[in-house]
C-alpha positions, 0 to 999 in steps of 0.5 A: 693776200690772205693771212696765210700768205702773210705768214708764209711771207713772214717765214721767208722774210725772217729766214732772209733777214737771218741770212743777212744778219748772221749770228746767235739769236737769243730766241733761236729758230722759233724766235727768229721765225716769229720775228719774221712774221711780225716784221712782215706785218709791220713792214706791210703796215708801214709801207701802206700807212706812210709810204703810200704803197698799198698792199697788193693782192699779188704775193710776188710784188717786190715792194711787199717783199722789200717791206717784209724783209725790212721790217724783219731786219729792224725787228731782228736788230731791235731784238738782239739789242734788247735781249741779246748777249754780247758777242763772244 
């Protein structure tokens, strides 16, 4: 996949992560989007490095999507813990 594909995958993964973890984010839409892109890169890297699942050239690979969404969820939770306010 190209870098553009990873960015698009990250945008979609960030939106899915936001849907799975609703609530107020300190960074708003832009922060959540950037977390999604970073999560896709980190999830893909972890998947390739430690889970022995190489990054495929296919955009529709389920494991790649799961890694991107998982990475986005982890970063979103960490972001909320570090920078979030208490829930009102």
